[in-house]
C-alpha positions, -999 to +999 in steps of 0.1 A: +534+590+549+532+581+585+501+597+602+495+608+637+467+582+640+493+556+635+512+569+666+480+571+686+473+534+677+509+525+688+504+543+721+472+522+728+492+490+721+520+501+744+499+512+772+508+491+803+536+474+784+562+501+778+573+523+807+561+559+805+596+573+812+601+604+832+608+639+819+638+652+838+648+689+843+680+704+857+687+741+868+724+734+861+716+722+826+693+752+819+720+776+831+746+759+809+724+761+778+706+793+785+673+776+778+646+755+796+654+719+788+631+688+792+649+655+790+629+624+780+648+596+798+644+566+774+675+552+788+650+540+816+628+523+791+624+485+790+656+469+777+673+503+782+663+523+751+634+539+731+637+510+706+614+488+727+585+510+716+589+504+679+599+467+684+569+459+704+545+478+682+558+461+651+555+426+665+521+433+680+509+446+646+516+412+629+489+387+626+491+354+647+500+334+616+528+359+607+542+357+643+541+319+642+567+320+614+589+341+637+605+375+631+639+387+619+657+420+625+692+435+619+707+459+644+739+469+662+722+464+696+692+482+707+667+473+680+681+438+684+672+436+720+638+454+715+627+428+689+640+399+709+622+410+740+590+419+720+591+384+704+595+368+737+566+386+751+545+374+722+557+339+723+574+338+689+609+331+677+633+358+668+665+358+647+687+388+650+715+398+626+742+417+645+777+430+637+804+409+652+819+440+668+787+450+686+792+457+722+794+424+741+767+436+766+742+441+737+750+407+722+746+389+755+713+408+762+698+399+729+707+362+734+694+366+770+659+375+756+659+341+738+668+353+703+691+334+679+720+358+670+738+357+636+768+379+634+784+396+603+813+420+595+798+454+593+826+467+572+825+441+545+790+425+546+756+439+540+734+432+571+702+437+552+712+411+526+721+387+555+687+392+570+669+388+537+687+354+533+672+343+567+638+355+557+638+336+524+647+304+542+622+306+572+594+329+559+597+350+590+587+386+591+615+412+586+613+441+611+635+469+599+651+489+625+639+523+610+622+520+576+590+503+586+559+523+596+550+502+627+585+508+641+584+545+633+549+548+649+561+531+680+591+554+683+568+585+679+551+577+711+582+591+729+574+626+716+537+621+723+544+615+759+570+642+763+546+668+749+517+655+770+539+657+802+554+692+797+530+719+809+537+744+782+544+741+745+580+733+734+598+756+709+621+729+697+627+691+699+660+673+693+660+636+685+690+614+678+689+596+645+706+567+628+682+555+600+656+582+608+628+561+623+630+577+658+631+613+646+605+606+618+580+593+643+587+620+669+584+646+641+549+635+631+538+634+667+553+668+676+542+688+646+507+675+649+505+683+687+525+716+687+522+734+654+552+756+648+576+734+668+610+730+652+622+693+652+659+687+647+678+654+640+711+649+657+739+627+644+777+622+647+799+645+625+815+613+611+780+597+603+761+627+587+744+608+560+710+625+569+725+660+568+740+652+533+707+636+522+685+665+531+709+690+515+710+670+483+674+663+482+679+625+477+691+596+499+730+596+502+748+566+513+781+568+531+808+544+543+802+528+577+810+558+600+838+555+625+822+569+656+818+559+692+780+563+687+776+526+676+738+530+675+743+556+647+766+539+624+740+536+597+750+542+561+718+556+548+682+564+559+652+547+543+628+560+517+599+562+543+620+581+569+636+603+542+601+615+531+591+624+567+624+641+575+623+660+542+589+675+550+590+680+588+626+686+600+638+720+607+675+708+603+702+684+613+726+690+641+760+671+639+782+665+669+819+655+673+825+624+695+844+643+722+814+664+730+793+631+733+818+618+759+816+652+777+778+650+778+780+613+791+801+626+819+777+654+827+747+632+827+764+608+851+778+633+875+751+659+875+719+641+864+728+607+878+719+591+845+740+565+826+739+571+788+755+552+760+772+573+733+742+573+710+718+579+740+737+611+748+739+624+711+708+646+712+718+663+745+754+667+730+738+684+699+720+709+722+752+716+741+773+719+708+748+742+691+735+759+723+734+795+708+706+784+685+683+775+714+689+803+738+658+814+756+637+785+742+619+756+757+637+725+743+628+689+745+656+664+741+656+626+739+680+606+760+675+576+737+694+548+755+717+536+783+729+502+771+766+504+778+788+480+798+808+492+829+840+485+810+832+507+780+817+534+802+849+535+822+871+534+792+853+564+776+854+584+809+891+578+814+902+582+779+913+546+775+890+545+746+897+576+725+870+598+711+888+618+684 
C-alpha cells in the first residue's frame, strides 16, 4: 500500500515546481457550517487543479529512457492537462485520450501544452482500452489518472501542505474523489500526520461508485454517471486506491448537483474563487452534511477551477440545468 515516505519523496520532487497553494478561511463560511473550515485552494495550482502534483511526480519518476518513449494518459480534462504540462516540462511527448464531450476549454488547454489528443465516446468506448492501444503501438508509459502510486503520492502532498500550514490539528478532512487517487494520497498523509483525523471522500449522488464499493467490500462498477461534475464521471475506482480507501476512510459523502452549483456561486460571490463543479464538490459535501461537522476543525480541498466563462455562466444562470 502507498506509504507516507512516498508522499514525502513526491513533495521533494515538487518543491519549487508546484505552487504551494494558500489555505483560505472565511468567517461567513464558518458561521454557515458551524465549524472552523480551512480550504486548500488547489484551483490556484499550476494548470488549475491538484492533478499537476500527481502528473508531475509520475513523469519525474520515470527513467530517462522511459520518458524518451513518451507518455500516455486518459482523462476528462484535468489529469490530461497535468500530464501534458509535466511532459512538456520534461521535454517528452504526450498522447492524451479524452472524451469527445470534454469541456472545450480542457481540450484546448491540453493541446496548448503540446500534447496529441485522441478523442473517444465516453458512453460507448472504453478509454483505458483506447489508451492501451496507443501504448502497444508506441511503447510509451501509461500514467493512470488515479490507480498509480506515483500519481497517488503526488496528490497526497496536498494534504501534507494543508496540515503543515494549519496551526492546530484538524478533526476531519474532506477530499473529492473520482477514481480515488486524490483521497487515497491525502488519507495516507493525513492519518500519518494527524492520528485520529477522519478523512471523507466526496462524490456526486449520481456517481457514487466508491460509496457502493466500500459498502459492498469490493469494487463496484457503475454506468458513466450523468452529473455536472465532469471530473468525477468515473465508473469504478482502482484496486490500489480501493485498498487505501477501505483501510483509511471514515466514510463517503454524496452530493446532489444543485448543491454543487450553490457552492460554486458562494465561492465566487463570497470567497472570490472560481471553481469548476468537481472542484466545488468537497465543499458542497461539507455544506450538505454540515450537521456531522458542527464544532469541528475541518479541512476541505478545492480541487480545481478549470471551467470556461460560458459554462460557468450557464450553470449560474440555470441555462445548464443541474437536476
